LUMDREN-305413 format. One line per 2 residues: number of its first residue (from 1); their letters; for each residue y, x, z negated of N, C-alpha, C, CB. Coordinates in steps of 0.05 Angstrom, whole numbers. Each point is the difference from the previous one (the first is absolute). Glycine has a CB too. Layout:
<rs>
NUM) A) Y,X,Z,Y,X,Z,Y,X,Z,Y,X,Z; ...
</rs>
This chain:
<rs>
1) ME) 1907,1398,-1723,-21,-3,-12,-1,21,-19,-19,-24,36; 7,19,-62,-2,15,-19,-24,21,2,23,-37,-24
3) LS) -21,61,19,-23,13,2,-23,-3,-19,29,26,20; -55,-25,-8,-24,-1,-21,-7,28,-7,-21,-44,19
5) LE) 29,54,-41,-7,25,-9,-29,4,-2,42,0,-23; -57,-20,15,-31,4,-3,-9,6,25,-6,-32,-35
7) KI) 19,17,58,-14,1,28,8,30,7,5,-55,18; 18,70,-21,6,20,12,-22,25,-16,56,-22,13
9) WK) -57,18,-43,-21,21,-11,-26,-6,11,23,7,-44; -33,-28,48,-25,-4,8,-4,10,33,-3,-40,-38
11) DI) 22,37,55,1,7,26,-5,29,-1,30,-38,14; -11,53,-33,-1,31,1,-31,8,2,46,6,-31
13) WK) -63,-22,14,-26,12,-7,-23,-6,21,16,-4,-48; -9,-16,67,-18,-6,17,-9,22,17,19,-41,-4
15) SH) -4,59,9,-4,25,16,-11,23,-12,34,-16,22; -38,18,-52,-11,22,-18,-25,-2,-7,38,5,-15
17) GA) -53,-30,18,-23,-2,-12,-4,-5,-27,-8,24,33; 31,-34,-46,-3,-1,-27,-14,-23,-12,37,25,0
19) QD) -50,-21,-23,-16,-27,-16,17,-22,0,-24,27,-32; 16,-51,42,16,-22,-6,4,-7,-27,-13,-15,39
21) EL) -2,16,-57,-1,-2,-28,26,18,-13,-56,-7,2; 53,29,8,20,20,-12,28,-2,10,-37,30,-5
23) VI) 42,-41,32,25,-11,12,9,-20,-20,-13,7,50; -2,-27,-52,9,-26,-14,5,12,-30,-30,-40,32
25) KY) 16,55,-47,2,6,-28,30,15,-4,-57,6,-6; 57,15,26,24,15,-2,28,-17,9,-32,42,7
27) WY) 25,-61,11,23,-22,6,10,-13,-31,-22,-13,54; 1,6,-62,9,-16,-27,10,17,-21,-34,-33,8
29) EI) 24,58,-10,15,20,-15,30,4,5,-43,20,-1; 47,-15,27,29,3,6,16,-27,-3,-12,38,34
31) QK) 1,-59,-29,15,-28,-1,4,-5,-31,-23,-21,46; 8,35,-65,0,-7,-29,23,19,-6,-53,-13,-13
33) AY) 56,39,19,14,18,-10,32,-10,11,-44,41,-2; 50,-49,24,24,-7,11,7,-31,-8,-8,36,38
35) SA) -6,-50,-54,7,-26,-11,1,1,-29,-21,-23,37; 24,48,-49,0,2,-30,26,-13,-10,-28,43,0
37) KT) 30,-57,-18,22,-12,-12,23,20,-9,-33,-35,-13; 25,61,11,22,21,-6,17,10,24,-30,16,-38
39) RY) 20,-28,59,17,9,25,17,-22,12,-36,32,12; 60,-20,-6,20,-17,11,8,5,29,16,-3,-45
41) YH) -15,32,53,8,9,25,-25,10,14,48,10,-16; -66,6,1,-22,14,14,-20,-23,-2,9,53,-12
43) TF) -8,-69,27,-17,-21,5,-12,0,28,25,-25,-33; -42,1,43,-6,-2,26,22,-6,16,-40,-10,-13
45) SH) 61,-2,2,23,-2,20,12,25,13,9,-38,-27; -5,59,8,3,26,12,-20,13,19,23,4,-39
47) IQ) -46,-8,35,-23,8,14,5,-13,27,-32,4,-42; 32,-32,45,5,-16,24,22,12,16,-16,-42,-22
49) NM) 36,47,4,27,5,17,-6,30,17,37,-26,-42; -54,42,28,-3,28,15,-19,-2,19,11,25,-37
51) LE) -34,-46,32,-18,-1,26,14,-13,25,-42,-5,-31; 64,-18,22,13,-8,25,11,21,15,10,-38,-20
53) SS) 10,60,5,8,20,11,-14,20,15,23,-11,-31; -52,14,20,-21,16,16,-4,-13,28,-24,14,-44
55) IK) 20,-40,43,-5,-19,26,22,7,18,-21,-41,-25; 45,34,14,24,2,14,6,27,16,14,-33,-34
57) FE) -20,53,21,0,29,11,-27,15,10,37,1,-32; -53,-20,36,-27,13,9,1,17,21,-20,-35,-14
59) DK) 36,27,32,3,21,27,11,29,-7,13,-42,30; -4,43,-53,14,28,-10,-21,14,-18,51,-20,0
61) ID) -72,6,-6,-17,10,-21,-28,13,11,22,-36,-31; -34,57,25,-22,10,15,-26,-7,-16,28,38,20
63) DI) -26,-43,-45,-26,-15,-13,8,-21,-21,-29,43,4; 31,-67,10,9,-25,-13,-22,-8,-27,21,-15,51
65) QN) -44,23,-43,-19,-9,-22,3,21,-25,-35,-21,37; 42,45,-35,5,17,-22,25,-8,-15,-22,35,23
67) IQ) 42,-41,-10,26,-10,-8,-4,-26,-20,22,18,47; -37,-34,-35,-5,-30,-15,-18,7,-24,0,-30,45
69) LS) -20,46,-44,-16,7,-23,22,12,-19,-46,8,27; 63,9,-19,15,14,-21,19,-22,-12,-2,48,24
71) IF) 14,-65,-5,10,-26,-13,-12,-13,-24,11,-6,42; -36,-4,-37,-18,-11,-16,-1,11,-25,-22,-11,37
73) YH) 18,40,-39,-6,10,-23,27,15,-13,-52,3,18; 74,-4,-8,19,25,-7,13,-12,-28,14,20,57
75) DV) -13,-46,-65,6,-9,-25,-22,-15,-12,45,0,13; -70,5,-9,-24,-16,-10,1,6,-32,-32,5,48
77) VY) 39,20,-57,2,3,-30,31,0,-5,-46,29,-6; 56,-46,-11,28,2,-2,9,-13,-27,4,0,51
79) SG) 8,20,-67,12,-12,-25,21,20,-7,-42,-25,-17; 64,10,6,25,12,-10,-6,21,-23,25,-45,11
81) KR) -48,40,-20,-2,21,-28,-16,27,8,-2,-43,-36; -3,43,62,-13,26,11,15,17,20,-39,-25,-7
83) KD) 31,49,5,17,21,22,-19,8,23,31,23,-39; -60,-34,38,-19,9,14,-10,-24,22,-11,35,-41
85) NE) 26,-53,46,-5,-22,14,-12,9,26,35,-25,-23; -21,44,35,-8,6,28,-27,18,2,50,-2,12
87) EL) -52,15,-36,-25,21,4,-21,-22,-8,22,54,-16; -23,-72,-7,-18,-16,-2,-5,-20,25,10,8,-48
89) SA) 9,-18,63,-3,-16,27,-16,17,21,45,-24,-8; -39,51,7,-15,16,20,-27,6,-8,41,20,14
91) EL) -49,-21,-39,-25,8,-10,-15,-26,8,14,34,-39; -7,-59,31,-14,-23,7,-7,-6,29,22,-15,-37
93) AR) 1,24,54,-6,-3,30,-18,21,8,43,-19,10; -46,45,-22,-20,14,9,-29,-9,-12,36,37,6
95) KH) -36,-46,-23,-29,-13,-11,-9,-25,17,12,13,-48; 7,-26,52,-8,-25,16,-7,7,30,32,-30,-31
97) LN) -9,48,43,-10,4,26,-18,20,7,36,-17,9; -45,34,-28,-26,12,2,-26,-19,2,23,36,-26
99) KL) -23,-53,13,-24,-18,-7,3,-19,25,-2,3,-58; 23,-8,74,-1,-17,22,1,16,30,22,-35,-33
101) NY) -32,62,27,-4,18,24,28,3,18,-52,-16,0; 72,15,-11,23,7,15,0,31,2,27,-42,-16
103) PI) -23,53,39,-2,31,7,17,20,-26,2,-16,60; -17,38,-66,12,14,-19,27,8,2,-40,10,-6
105) NK) 46,0,30,29,9,10,19,-19,-1,-19,28,29; 12,-51,-22,19,-21,-7,4,-15,-22,-8,0,36
107) IE) -13,6,-56,5,-5,-30,22,18,-11,-50,-13,-7; 50,39,14,18,16,-11,26,-4,11,-33,30,-9
109) KC) 34,-39,32,31,-6,11,9,-27,-14,-8,22,51; -12,-39,-55,10,-23,-16,9,6,-27,-29,-26,25
111) CN) 12,42,-39,9,3,-24,24,25,0,-49,-20,-18; 56,34,37,24,14,-3,26,-21,10,-29,48,8
113) YI) 25,-66,6,16,-20,3,12,-14,-28,-26,-4,46; 4,-7,-52,6,-11,-35,17,17,-13,-46,-18,-8
115) LA) 39,44,2,8,19,-17,33,8,12,-56,18,-13; 58,-19,38,31,2,12,19,-22,-9,-20,20,41
117) TK) 12,-44,-55,15,-23,-4,10,11,-29,-27,-42,32; 25,61,-41,1,7,-28,32,12,-3,-58,12,-5
119) GH) 61,3,27,30,7,0,17,-5,25,-14,34,-30; 1,-43,54,13,-9,23,22,20,5,-11,-49,-9
121) NP) 0,70,12,15,30,8,10,1,27,-30,25,-29; 38,-7,39,11,6,30,-20,-9,18,27,40,-11
123) AH) -19,-43,37,-18,-8,22,-21,23,4,38,-27,24; -64,14,-15,-25,17,2,1,4,29,-29,-18,-41
125) SD) 10,36,51,-6,8,26,-18,-24,9,3,55,-7; -18,-67,-9,-21,-21,5,17,-28,3,-40,28,-28
127) ND) 41,-38,55,13,-22,6,-6,-26,-11,5,24,33; -33,-26,-37,-12,-26,-14,8,0,-27,-40,-1,27
129) LN) 42,26,-45,9,-4,-25,27,-5,-2,-33,26,-13; 50,-20,30,29,-7,1,2,-28,0,11,39,23
131) YF) -27,-51,-1,2,-33,-3,-9,-13,-19,-3,-1,37; -23,12,-51,-9,-12,-22,21,1,-25,-46,11,19
133) LD) 58,9,-25,20,3,-21,23,-16,8,-16,45,-11; 24,-46,34,24,-21,9,-10,-22,-6,20,19,36
135) FD) -43,-35,-31,-8,-25,-5,-2,-7,-29,-22,4,41; 20,20,-59,-2,-8,-33,28,-3,-2,-43,26,-21
137) LQ) 63,-12,30,31,-2,-10,15,-22,16,3,51,-10; -16,-67,28,19,-17,15,16,-17,-16,-30,2,33
139) KL) 20,-13,-57,14,-16,-15,25,13,-10,-41,-22,-11; 44,45,8,29,11,-6,19,-4,19,-18,31,-22
141) GS) 11,-37,49,20,-4,20,5,-32,5,-14,47,21; 5,-63,-38,2,-24,7,26,-11,-12,-50,-3,4
143) NW) 57,-25,4,28,-8,-11,2,2,-31,5,-31,39; 19,31,-50,5,4,-27,-13,-21,-18,41,22,14
145) EE) -43,-50,-4,-14,-21,-18,-30,12,-1,32,-46,14; -45,56,9,-29,2,-3,0,26,-17,-18,-25,46
147) YD) 35,45,-41,-2,27,-17,6,-8,-29,16,33,39; -2,-51,-46,8,-3,-29,-26,-13,-14,55,-6,11
149) EY) -68,-13,6,-24,-19,-6,-20,27,-8,7,-51,39; -8,72,-19,-22,20,-4,7,17,-25,-9,3,51
151) SK) 38,1,-55,2,22,-24,-5,-19,-27,39,37,26; -35,-62,-24,-8,-15,-21,-31,2,-7,39,-28,13
153) HI) -56,23,11,-28,2,-8,-6,27,-11,-11,-34,34; 22,55,-20,-7,29,-12,7,-1,-36,15,27,54
155) RQ) 7,-41,-56,5,4,-32,-20,-19,-15,55,10,5; -66,-29,7,-19,-18,-12,-25,17,-7,18,-41,28
157) EY) -26,59,-8,-22,15,-2,2,23,-21,-7,-14,46; 31,17,-55,5,19,-19,13,-12,-28,7,33,42
159) RF) -15,-58,-43,15,-18,-22,-6,10,-28,-5,-42,29; -15,59,-31,-7,8,-27,15,24,-7,-45,-19,3
161) YP) 62,30,11,18,21,-3,30,-14,-7,-30,33,35; 44,-22,-57,26,-10,-3,17,10,16,-7,-7,-39
163) DI) 32,-2,44,20,9,22,5,32,-4,26,-50,1; -24,52,-29,9,31,-6,-20,19,11,23,-13,-42
165) IY) -47,8,49,-21,12,12,-4,-2,30,-17,-6,-42; 21,-19,47,-2,-8,30,20,10,17,-20,-39,-13
167) KP) 43,30,6,24,11,15,5,31,11,17,-35,-29; -20,52,8,0,26,15,-22,5,15,25,16,-31
169) GR) -50,-27,28,-19,4,22,3,-11,24,-25,5,-31; 35,-28,32,7,-16,22,24,18,23,-11,-47,-38
171) KK) 28,57,18,22,17,10,-12,21,14,30,-10,-35; -49,24,22,-11,23,15,-17,-7,23,1,24,-40
173) VL) -12,-45,43,-14,-11,23,17,-6,22,-30,-18,-28; 54,3,24,20,-6,17,14,26,13,6,-44,-28
175) EH) 1,64,10,14,23,7,-22,18,19,32,-3,-45; -56,2,38,-19,12,18,-1,-8,32,-24,2,-45
177) FL) 26,-28,47,1,-7,27,29,7,10,-36,-39,-7; 53,35,-7,28,3,14,5,27,5,20,-39,-23
179) NL) -34,59,8,-2,27,8,-11,9,22,1,3,-38; -21,-19,46,-15,4,26,19,3,24,-38,-26,-19
181) EK) 31,45,35,15,3,25,0,-25,18,-11,47,-2; -18,-55,1,-7,-29,15,-18,-17,-19,0,23,50
183) IF) 7,-45,-57,-22,-15,-18,-19,-7,22,30,-21,-39; -25,9,63,-16,-8,18,-7,25,24,20,-50,-14
185) KS) -47,55,14,-5,22,21,-7,-5,27,-13,20,-34; 5,-47,42,-1,-5,27,26,-8,12,-43,-11,-8
187) HE) 48,16,33,23,-8,17,6,-26,1,-9,33,24; -9,-54,-25,5,-27,0,10,-10,-28,-34,-4,38
189) FY) 20,13,-58,7,-9,-28,24,13,-6,-44,-6,-15; 51,29,20,27,14,-6,22,-14,9,-20,41,3
191) HL) 18,-52,24,22,-13,10,2,-30,-8,-3,34,37; -21,-43,-45,1,-31,-7,8,0,-29,-37,-17,34
193) YE) 30,36,-53,0,-8,-30,16,21,-16,-47,-22,3; 53,45,7,10,22,-18,28,-7,-8,-29,36,22
195) KQ) 49,-45,-5,28,-5,-12,0,-24,-21,21,16,46; -38,-38,-43,-2,-19,-18,-13,8,-26,1,-27,38
197) AR) -21,43,-34,-15,10,-24,18,15,-21,-42,4,30; 56,12,-14,20,19,-18,20,-17,-11,-5,43,27
199) LN) 14,-64,-13,18,-16,-15,-12,-15,-22,25,-3,40; -50,-6,-41,-14,-13,-22,-4,16,-23,-20,-26,31
201) LL) 11,50,-22,-4,23,-22,24,2,-17,-30,28,30; 54,-24,-16,25,6,-14,6,-21,-19,16,24,37
203) ME) -20,-49,-25,11,-25,-12,-16,-4,-28,13,-22,48; -39,28,-48,-17,-2,-24,5,22,-18,-33,-23,25
205) LK) 41,53,-11,4,19,-20,29,-8,-14,-29,39,28; 50,-47,-13,24,-8,-13,-5,-23,-24,25,13,46
207) SI) -43,-30,-45,-4,-24,-15,-16,10,-27,-1,-31,44; -8,54,-44,-14,11,-23,17,14,-19,-38,3,28
209) H) 47,-16,-50,18,12,-22,-17,16,-20,33,-40,3
</rs>
């Protein structure tokens, strides 16, 4: 059965004494952002896949609510024309979460998680953060057909750039991931997806002329 993203969002706030009107208002803002016509990959489908993973691995996670809020907000601001999407997403998360009475220390953690998606650098001491980052990159380890569709969706999100600009930038991104000692930080995701992800990234890299 397909997850109800709205239900997950509203269930989080039942235990925080948040104002219902704000919970609904911010939900519609999030929904509008991920439904923008300029998005092809960074949509609610991506959010749903990450939330499904969070539920699947809930027994490995210390703070499921914090991870799920980080999932909802991590791409809430997204444009191929900007270089500060993560910073702006974290800023919006901080604004909303403050007004929803989310604990200050957890707001900072959520914002730090969002900012960590900017580079997906080596593994962290924070176990939850490692899982969160792995959920975000899971598509890299899918079968080639799914990965190929993903890479085409990314290209559509950057369609305003000609190949002469897009291709060098894309190569830099692919090489960044390939140069990481481990793309996936958690034990489970490393064994499930690392090998296939590297094959996919290499195949895309070789296809860029």
